[in-house]
Kinemage of the C-alpha trace (Angstrom):
@kinemage 1
@onewidth
@group {chain A} dominant
@subgroup {mainchain}
@vectorlist {calphas} color= white
{ca met a 1} P -42.016 -81.475 -17.544
{ca ser a 2} L -45.485 -82.868 -18.108
{ca leu a 3} L -48.753 -80.988 -17.862
{ca tyr a 4} L -49.478 -82.728 -14.545
{ca his a 5} L -46.253 -81.416 -12.997
{ca ala a 6} L -46.875 -77.918 -14.314
{ca val a 7} L -50.382 -77.827 -12.814
{ca glu a 8} L -49.107 -79.317 -9.565
{ca thr a 9} L -46.299 -76.759 -9.403
{ca leu a 10} L -48.838 -73.936 -9.695
{ca leu a 11} L -51.669 -75.422 -7.650
{ca val a 12} L -49.837 -76.446 -4.475
{ca pro a 13} L -48.320 -73.000 -3.780
{ca leu a 14} L -51.719 -71.372 -4.429
{ca ile a 15} L -53.359 -73.684 -1.873
{ca val a 16} L -50.621 -72.965 0.677
{ca leu a 17} L -50.957 -69.216 0.053
{ca ala a 18} L -54.750 -69.363 0.471
{ca cys a 19} L -54.361 -71.230 3.766
{ca ala a 20} L -51.761 -68.759 5.010
{ca val a 21} L -54.011 -65.802 4.142
{ca ser a 22} L -56.937 -67.496 5.889
{ca val a 23} L -54.956 -68.083 9.089
{ca ala a 24} L -53.483 -64.583 9.035
{ca ser a 25} L -56.903 -62.988 8.548
{ca arg a 26} L -58.369 -65.025 11.389
{ca tyr a 27} L -55.658 -64.178 13.906
{ca ala a 28} L -54.914 -60.608 12.742
{ca pro a 29} L -58.329 -59.073 11.917
{ca arg a 30} L -57.234 -55.469 12.446
{ca thr a 31} L -54.339 -55.897 10.042
{ca arg a 32} L -56.681 -57.562 7.524
{ca glu a 33} L -59.124 -54.646 7.709
{ca arg a 34} L -56.292 -52.117 7.434
{ca ile a 35} L -54.984 -53.844 4.291
{ca lys a 36} L -58.479 -54.029 2.795
{ca ala a 37} L -59.024 -50.313 3.458
{ca gly a 38} L -55.700 -49.487 1.811
{ca leu a 39} L -56.603 -51.535 -1.278
{ca ala a 40} L -60.001 -49.833 -1.473
{ca ala a 41} L -58.334 -46.422 -1.300
{ca arg a 42} L -55.898 -47.339 -4.092
{ca leu a 43} L -58.796 -48.419 -6.310
{ca gly a 44} L -60.248 -44.923 -6.138
{ca gly a 45} L -62.192 -44.870 -2.891
{ca gln a 46} L -65.736 -43.505 -2.995
{ca ser a 47} L -65.195 -41.816 -6.370
{ca ala a 48} L -64.550 -45.113 -8.205
{ca ile a 49} L -66.950 -46.192 -10.944
{ca gly a 50} L -67.800 -49.510 -12.604
{ca trp a 51} L -66.031 -52.629 -11.477
{ca arg a 52} L -63.733 -50.582 -9.248
{ca ala a 53} L -66.739 -49.261 -7.301
{ca arg a 54} L -67.926 -52.824 -6.730
{ca met a 55} L -64.463 -53.820 -5.526
{ca val a 56} L -64.306 -50.783 -3.223
{ca arg a 57} L -67.679 -51.709 -1.680
{ca trp a 58} L -66.525 -55.309 -1.256
{ca leu a 59} L -63.191 -54.283 0.296
{ca ala a 60} L -64.588 -51.518 2.511
{ca pro a 61} L -64.109 -52.322 6.191
{ca gln a 62} L -67.248 -53.619 7.866
{ca ala a 63} L -68.388 -52.173 11.179
{ca ala a 64} L -67.747 -54.774 13.848
{ca ala a 65} L -70.423 -55.513 16.401
{ca gly a 66} L -70.928 -57.967 19.213
{ca cys a 67} L -68.458 -59.868 21.290
{ca ala a 68} L -65.760 -60.057 18.623
{ca ser a 69} L -65.699 -56.313 18.026
{ca gly a 70} L -63.009 -55.663 20.603
{ca cys a 71} L -65.056 -53.039 22.446
{ca asp a 72} L -65.953 -55.373 25.316
{ca asp a 73} L -62.567 -54.928 27.021
{ca gly a 74} L -63.573 -51.863 28.992
{ca gly a 75} L -65.576 -50.083 26.316
{ca cys a 76} L -69.186 -50.843 25.523
{ca asn a 77} L -69.419 -54.234 27.300
{ca thr a 78} L -71.740 -55.689 24.672
{ca cys a 79} L -71.179 -59.264 25.801
{ca ala a 80} L -71.585 -58.808 29.525
{ca ser a 81} L -74.628 -56.556 29.287
{ca asn a 82} L -76.824 -59.234 27.662
{ca thr a 83} L -76.642 -61.835 30.435
{ca thr a 84} L -80.046 -61.281 32.030
{ca gly a 85} L -82.913 -63.667 31.369
{ca ala a 86} L -86.544 -62.930 30.563
{ca ala a 87} L -87.481 -62.429 34.220
{ca gly a 88} L -84.600 -60.024 34.831
{ca thr a 89} L -82.465 -62.617 36.609
{ca pro a 90} L -79.046 -63.559 35.342
{ca asp a 91} L -78.947 -66.670 33.158
{ca lys a 92} L -77.081 -69.736 34.303
{ca pro a 93} L -73.647 -69.936 32.736
{ca ala a 94} L -73.313 -72.257 29.773
{ca glu a 95} L -70.347 -73.946 31.434
{ca gln a 96} L -70.660 -77.019 33.614
{ca val a 97} L -68.180 -78.062 36.254
{ca ile a 98} L -66.589 -81.451 35.554
{ca gln a 99} L -65.140 -83.356 38.464
{ca leu a 100} L -62.603 -86.058 37.746
{ca val a 101} L -62.759 -88.961 40.182
{ca arg a 102} L -60.091 -91.629 40.380
{ca lys a 103} L -61.324 -95.231 40.132
{ca arg a 104} L -60.412 -97.441 43.053
């Protein structure tokens, strides 16, 4: 086995793993945050010092805000409450209606 094949054998699975983690974190954010919180707790939590404290701060779950926080489905309605314009009237929706017309 040459050096090229050894590097390729290690590099390709690492790229595939990174892509899989990226997709999983995008489509399962609650699971991602739960795993990050568990890793932070195993590193020592708030009582960690040195490099472990930096890792705990980096892994600590971030407070979600805005439309992607999940609280707009009957909770705080953060997305729907900010739809009024400067004059107090509702803004026009960003969507435009497209009509398809058949050529004759």
